[in-house]
C-alpha positions as CSV (number, residue, x, y, z in Angstrom):
1,M,90.6,127.9,106.2
2,K,87.5,126.6,105.8
3,V,87.3,124.5,102.3
4,K,84.1,122.9,100.7
5,K,82.7,121.0,97.8
6,Y,80.1,122.1,95.8
7,E,78.1,120.7,93.0
8,A,75.5,121.8,90.9
9,K,74.3,121.5,87.0
10,T,76.3,124.6,85.9
11,E,78.8,126.4,86.8
12,Q,76.9,129.2,87.6
13,E,74.6,127.3,89.8
14,A,78.0,125.8,91.8
15,I,79.2,128.9,92.5
16,E,75.8,130.8,93.7
17,K,76.0,128.2,96.0
18,V,79.3,129.0,97.3
19,K,78.5,132.7,97.7
20,D,75.5,131.4,99.7
21,D,77.4,129.2,102.2
22,L,80.4,131.0,102.5
23,G,79.7,134.3,101.1
24,K,81.2,136.8,98.4
25,E,84.8,136.7,100.0
26,A,85.2,133.1,99.5
27,L,87.9,131.8,97.0
28,I,87.3,129.4,94.2
29,L,90.2,126.8,94.4
30,N,89.0,124.6,91.7
31,I,86.5,124.3,89.0
32,K,85.8,120.9,87.1
33,K,83.4,118.7,85.5
34,I,82.1,115.6,86.9
35,N,80.8,112.9,84.5
36,P,78.3,110.4,85.6
37,K,79.9,106.9,86.5
38,G,78.0,103.7,86.8
39,I,75.8,101.5,84.6
40,F,72.7,104.7,84.4
41,K,75.2,107.4,83.3
42,L,74.1,107.4,79.6
43,F,70.7,108.5,81.4
44,R,72.5,111.3,83.5
45,Q,73.8,114.8,82.7
46,P,77.5,115.8,83.7
47,T,77.6,118.3,86.7
48,V,80.2,120.8,88.0
49,E,82.2,120.7,91.3
50,V,83.7,123.8,92.6
51,L,86.5,123.5,95.5
52,A,85.7,126.6,97.3
53,A,87.2,128.0,100.8
54,L,87.0,130.9,103.0
55,D,90.1,132.5,104.7
56,G,90.1,132.6,108.3
57,Q,92.4,131.4,111.5
58,L,92.7,127.8,111.4
59,N,91.0,125.8,114.7
60,K,93.9,125.4,116.9
61,T,92.7,121.8,117.7
62,N,92.8,120.8,114.4
63,D,95.3,118.0,113.9
64,F,97.9,116.9,111.9
65,K,95.3,114.4,109.9
66,Q,93.4,117.5,108.5
67,Q,96.9,118.7,107.5
68,E,97.6,115.5,105.6
69,S,94.2,115.4,104.0
70,N,94.7,119.2,102.4
71,F,98.4,118.1,101.6
72,N,96.9,114.9,99.5
73,N,94.4,117.7,97.4
74,I,97.6,119.3,96.6
75,V,99.6,116.2,95.5
76,E,96.7,115.2,93.5
77,E,96.3,118.3,91.8
78,T,100.2,118.8,90.9
79,I,100.6,115.1,89.7
80,R,98.0,115.5,87.5
81,N,100.1,118.4,85.3
82,I,103.0,116.9,85.7
83,S,101.7,113.8,84.4
84,N,100.2,116.3,81.3
85,G,103.3,117.7,80.7
86,S,102.3,121.1,82.0
87,K,104.7,123.3,83.5
88,Q,103.0,125.0,86.9
89,S,103.9,128.3,88.3
90,E,106.2,128.3,91.1
91,K,104.8,131.4,92.6
92,T,103.4,131.6,96.0
93,I,99.8,133.7,96.5
94,V,100.0,135.3,99.6
95,D,98.4,138.9,99.3
96,E,95.6,137.2,97.4
97,Q,93.6,135.8,100.2
98,K,90.8,138.2,100.3
99,E,89.8,138.5,96.5
100,T,87.4,136.5,94.6
101,I,89.5,134.6,92.3
102,K,87.6,133.2,89.3
103,G,88.1,130.5,86.5
104,L,90.7,128.0,86.1
105,E,93.6,130.2,85.3
106,S,94.6,130.7,88.8
107,K,93.2,127.5,90.5
108,L,96.8,126.0,90.6
109,D,98.5,129.2,92.2
110,H,95.9,129.4,94.7
111,L,96.2,125.7,95.6
112,E,100.0,125.7,96.3
113,G,99.1,129.0,98.3
114,L,96.8,126.6,100.2
115,L,99.4,124.3,100.9
116,T,101.8,127.0,102.2
117,K,99.5,128.5,104.5
118,V,98.4,124.6,106.0
119,M,102.3,124.1,106.3
120,E,103.0,127.3,108.1
121,R,99.7,126.9,110.3
122,V,100.2,123.3,111.7
123,S,100.2,124.3,115.2
124,T,103.3,123.3,117.2
125,E,105.7,120.2,116.5
126,N,104.2,118.7,119.7
127,Q,100.8,118.4,118.0
128,I,102.5,116.7,114.6
129,Q,104.6,114.5,117.0
130,A,101.5,113.2,118.7
131,S,99.7,112.2,115.3
132,Y,102.4,109.5,114.5
133,T,102.1,107.7,117.9
134,N,99.7,104.6,116.7
135,E,101.0,104.9,113.0
136,T,104.0,105.7,111.1
137,C,107.2,107.2,113.4
138,R,108.0,110.6,112.3
139,K,111.7,110.6,109.9
140,Y,112.1,113.8,108.6
141,N,112.2,117.4,109.9
142,S,110.3,118.6,106.8
143,T,106.4,118.2,107.3
144,I,105.9,117.9,103.7
145,L,108.5,115.4,103.2
146,Q,107.3,113.2,106.4
147,L,104.1,113.3,104.5
148,F,105.3,111.7,101.4
149,Y,106.2,108.9,103.3
150,D,103.4,108.6,105.2
151,N,101.4,108.2,102.1
152,L,104.0,105.5,100.8
153,I,104.3,103.7,103.9
154,K,100.4,103.6,104.2
155,N,100.1,102.1,100.3
156,E,102.8,99.3,101.7
157,V,105.7,100.5,100.1
158,M,108.5,99.0,102.5
159,P,110.1,101.4,104.5
160,E,113.6,101.3,103.3
161,L,112.1,101.9,100.1
162,A,110.4,104.4,100.7
163,E,113.4,106.2,102.0
164,T,115.3,105.7,99.2
165,I,113.0,107.9,96.9
166,L,113.1,110.8,99.5
167,K,116.7,110.0,100.0
168,D,118.6,113.5,100.1
169,L,115.4,115.1,99.9
170,D,115.3,116.4,103.7
171,E,119.1,117.6,103.4
172,M,118.4,120.4,101.0
173,D,118.2,123.9,102.1
174,E,114.6,125.7,103.4
175,E,114.0,127.1,100.4
176,T,113.8,124.3,98.1
177,K,112.2,121.7,100.6
178,N,109.3,124.0,100.9
179,D,109.1,124.4,96.9
180,V,106.1,122.3,96.9
181,N,105.8,121.6,93.0
182,N,109.4,121.0,92.7
183,L,109.6,118.0,95.6
184,I,106.2,116.5,94.2
185,A,108.1,116.2,90.6
186,I,111.0,114.9,92.3
187,V,109.1,112.5,94.3
188,Y,107.1,111.4,91.1
189,N,110.0,110.8,88.7
190,R,111.9,108.6,91.2
191,I,108.8,106.6,91.6
192,M,108.4,106.4,87.5
193,E,111.7,105.2,87.3
194,I,111.8,102.5,90.0
195,M,108.5,101.6,87.9
196,G,110.0,101.3,84.5
197,N,108.2,100.4,81.4
198,P,106.0,97.7,81.2
199,T,106.4,94.7,78.9
200,Q,104.1,93.1,77.1
201,I,103.8,90.1,75.1
202,E,105.3,90.8,71.2
203,M,105.0,88.6,68.2
204,D,108.1,87.9,66.8
205,N,109.5,86.1,63.6
206,K,109.6,82.7,65.3
207,K,106.6,80.4,65.0
208,P,104.9,79.5,67.4
209,K,105.7,82.2,70.2
210,I,106.0,80.0,73.6
211,V,104.8,81.6,76.8
212,F,105.1,80.0,80.0
213,F,103.1,81.3,83.3
214,V,104.0,80.1,86.7
215,G,103.4,81.1,90.0
216,P,102.2,80.2,93.3
217,T,99.0,78.8,94.2
218,G,95.8,80.7,94.2
219,V,96.8,83.3,92.6
220,G,94.4,83.1,89.2
221,K,96.6,81.9,86.7
222,T,94.6,80.0,84.7
223,T,91.8,83.2,84.5
224,T,94.7,85.5,83.4
225,I,95.7,83.1,80.6
226,A,91.9,83.1,79.3
227,K,92.1,86.8,79.4
228,I,95.3,87.3,77.3
229,T,94.1,84.5,74.9
230,A,90.7,85.9,74.4
231,H,92.6,89.5,73.9
232,F,95.1,87.5,71.2
233,S,92.5,85.5,69.5
234,L,90.1,88.1,69.3
235,N,91.6,91.3,68.8
236,E,95.2,90.4,67.5
237,K,93.1,87.8,65.4
238,K,96.1,85.4,65.7
239,K,95.5,81.4,66.1
240,V,96.4,80.4,69.9
241,G,97.1,77.1,71.1
242,L,96.4,76.3,74.8
243,I,98.7,73.6,77.3
244,T,97.9,72.6,80.7
245,A,100.2,71.2,82.7
246,D,98.0,72.0,85.7
247,T,97.2,68.3,86.4
248,Y,97.1,68.7,90.2
249,R,93.6,70.6,89.9
250,I,91.2,68.7,87.9
251,A,89.1,71.9,88.1
252,A,92.0,73.8,86.3
253,V,92.2,72.0,83.8
254,E,88.3,72.0,83.2
255,Q,88.5,76.0,83.3
256,L,91.1,76.0,80.8
257,K,88.8,73.3,78.5
258,T,86.3,75.5,78.9
259,Y,87.7,78.6,77.6
260,A,89.4,77.1,74.9
261,E,86.0,75.9,73.6
262,I,84.3,79.3,74.0
263,L,87.0,81.3,72.2
264,N,87.6,77.9,69.6
265,V,91.3,77.2,70.7
266,P,92.8,74.4,70.9
267,V,93.9,73.0,74.3
268,E,96.1,69.9,75.4
269,V,96.8,68.6,78.3
270,I,100.3,67.1,79.6
271,Y,101.1,65.2,82.7
272,S,104.7,65.6,82.9
273,S,107.5,67.2,81.2
274,D,108.3,64.9,78.7
275,E,105.0,65.0,77.1
276,L,105.7,68.9,76.0
277,L,107.8,68.7,73.1
278,E,105.9,65.9,71.2
279,T,102.5,68.3,72.5
280,L,103.9,71.5,70.6
281,E,105.1,69.7,67.5
282,K,101.6,68.8,67.7
283,I,100.4,72.7,67.6
284,K,103.0,73.7,65.5
285,D,100.5,75.9,63.0
286,V,99.4,77.9,65.8
287,D,100.9,81.7,66.1
288,I,101.3,81.4,70.2
289,V,101.5,79.1,72.6
290,F,100.0,79.7,76.5
291,I,101.3,77.4,78.9
292,D,99.8,77.0,82.1
293,T,101.9,75.5,85.0
294,A,100.7,74.1,88.6
295,G,100.6,76.7,91.0
296,R,103.4,76.2,93.3
297,S,103.8,76.1,97.0
298,H,107.0,78.0,97.8
299,K,107.5,74.9,100.5
300,N,107.5,72.3,97.9
301,A,111.2,72.2,96.7
302,Q,110.2,68.9,94.7
303,Q,107.5,70.9,92.7
304,F,110.2,73.5,91.9
305,Q,112.4,71.2,90.4
306,E,109.6,69.8,88.1
307,L,109.0,73.3,87.0
308,D,112.6,73.7,86.2
309,N,112.8,70.4,84.0
310,L,109.7,71.6,82.3
311,L,111.3,75.3,81.7
312,S,114.1,73.7,80.2
313,L,113.1,71.7,77.5
314,V,112.3,75.2,75.2
315,D,115.2,77.5,74.8
316,E,113.1,80.3,73.0
317,K,110.4,81.5,75.5
318,Q,108.9,84.3,77.4
319,I,108.0,83.5,81.1
320,F,105.4,85.6,82.9
321,L,105.9,85.1,87.3
322,V,102.1,85.7,87.9
323,L,101.6,86.9,91.6
324,S,98.8,88.3,93.5
325,A,98.6,92.0,94.6
326,T,96.9,90.9,97.9
327,T,100.1,88.7,99.2
328,K,101.5,89.8,102.2
329,Y,105.0,91.3,102.2
330,K,106.7,88.6,104.1
331,D,105.0,85.6,102.1
332,M,106.1,87.5,98.8
333,L,109.7,87.8,99.8
334,N,109.1,83.6,100.3
335,I,108.1,83.5,97.0
336,L,110.3,85.6,95.1
337,N,112.9,83.6,96.5
338,Q,111.8,80.4,95.4
339,Y,111.1,81.4,92.1
340,S,115.0,83.1,92.1
341,S,116.0,80.4,90.1
342,I,114.2,81.7,86.8
343,S,116.6,83.8,85.2
344,D,114.4,85.7,82.9
345,Y,110.8,86.5,83.7
346,D,108.2,89.2,83.5
347,I,105.8,89.7,86.4
348,I,102.0,89.4,86.1
349,F,100.1,91.1,89.6
350,T,96.7,90.1,89.9
351,K,93.7,90.8,91.9
352,A,94.6,94.6,92.3
353,D,90.7,94.9,92.9
354,E,90.9,93.1,96.1
355,T,93.6,95.7,97.9
356,T,93.7,99.5,98.5
357,S,97.1,99.6,98.5
358,L,99.3,98.6,95.8
359,G,103.1,99.2,97.4
360,T,103.4,95.5,96.9
361,I,104.0,96.0,93.3
362,L,106.4,98.5,93.6
363,N,108.3,96.5,96.1
364,V,108.3,93.3,94.2
365,R,109.7,95.7,90.7
366,Y,112.4,97.1,93.0
367,L,113.5,93.6,94.2
368,T,113.8,91.6,91.8
369,Q,114.4,94.0,88.9
370,K,112.4,92.5,86.4
371,S,109.5,94.2,84.2
372,L,106.7,94.3,85.3
373,S,103.8,93.4,82.5
374,Y,99.9,93.0,82.9
375,I,97.6,93.9,85.7
376,T,94.0,92.2,86.3
377,F,91.4,93.9,88.5
378,G,88.6,91.1,88.6
379,Q,86.9,87.9,87.0
380,D,85.2,89.1,83.6
381,V,87.1,86.9,80.5
382,P,88.2,89.0,78.4
383,D,87.7,92.3,80.5
384,D,89.4,93.3,83.9
385,I,93.0,93.1,82.6
386,E,95.0,95.7,81.1
387,L,99.3,96.6,80.7
388,I,100.5,98.3,83.8
389,S,100.8,102.2,83.9
390,P,103.5,103.4,85.6
391,K,101.7,106.8,86.0
392,K,98.5,105.4,87.1
393,M,100.4,103.4,90.1
394,T,102.4,106.2,90.5
395,K,99.6,108.6,91.0
396,A,97.6,106.0,93.4
397,L,101.3,105.2,95.2
398,L,101.1,109.2,96.2
399,G,97.7,109.3,97.3
400,S,96.1,110.7,93.7
401,M,93.2,108.2,92.8
402,D,91.9,110.4,90.2
403,E,91.8,108.3,87.1
């Protein structure tokens, strides 16, 4: 089956392109509106994209990567409908290959049919096995489950977690394993369950609310604090106070002072934990206090003792462990181990724009069972930060990046 995309100003023009290229027997698999992006989007008109196919025997030399690409298209479409709460037909289209299907009403049935045909036409088991020689090893009898596993591993989800997500699915009967939409829904919901509900900063009756930011060096704590400060000061109209205990880096102190001046919020510098309570008393009239702590190297035990002393001075507090989405798996394990002395914290991830693999976020959530919170994806203050969306994360982990 030859599958191609066509883009034009109108739906009719796009379909005409399909007919001119593939002929009248072409199948219309999907029609969607494409909104312009980028800085010139206000000056550009939306276009229409048509996904069309021409049935025919697949080239026997096609390797498994082509099947994987087609599979990812199906996952993306099906997840979109799951997350929108829509119900898809489970009917597998077999007899409609030679008919021209028009409009959106039939596109989901054809996508299911396309996947079924793709899976039936994978040439031989040896070809499939060969495609994994230099990548992930084959672990599942079901080709569909193997593709799920590969997507997770490529997103740097740790193997034991990927296996947990797919647990027992390979043991289902063949008919159930070939119900693609059902498998997608199961995997999607399992990842969503692991992600949990994100936690954000909630104001309470106690004033001021005290929030600590801890984490290793170089993850962007100070910039993250500036973004959150801007949100509460400008959007929530709250009185914010800043305290920095990061006197190891003069640049960090000056950076926070600059943000404080721009946002017109008070900022205090403390050089030891002994100064914290006195400093909090000085700014007790604010609604919320954000405390920037020094970045700790996970190899320096003394620095962690200083941090524990600082945190112990305040009974009612919220703590955020700030981590980088770019951190390597083994380094992340060491960091989590070093911060394990802190019993209650939520997690902020930074630098999501600097990686194409977001499995680290799911790994940390699974290993710590701590709530995820905010995620940052750039240096702009007050922008480039939002509450983590479990739906977006799950789509990304399954290879669906349509949002």
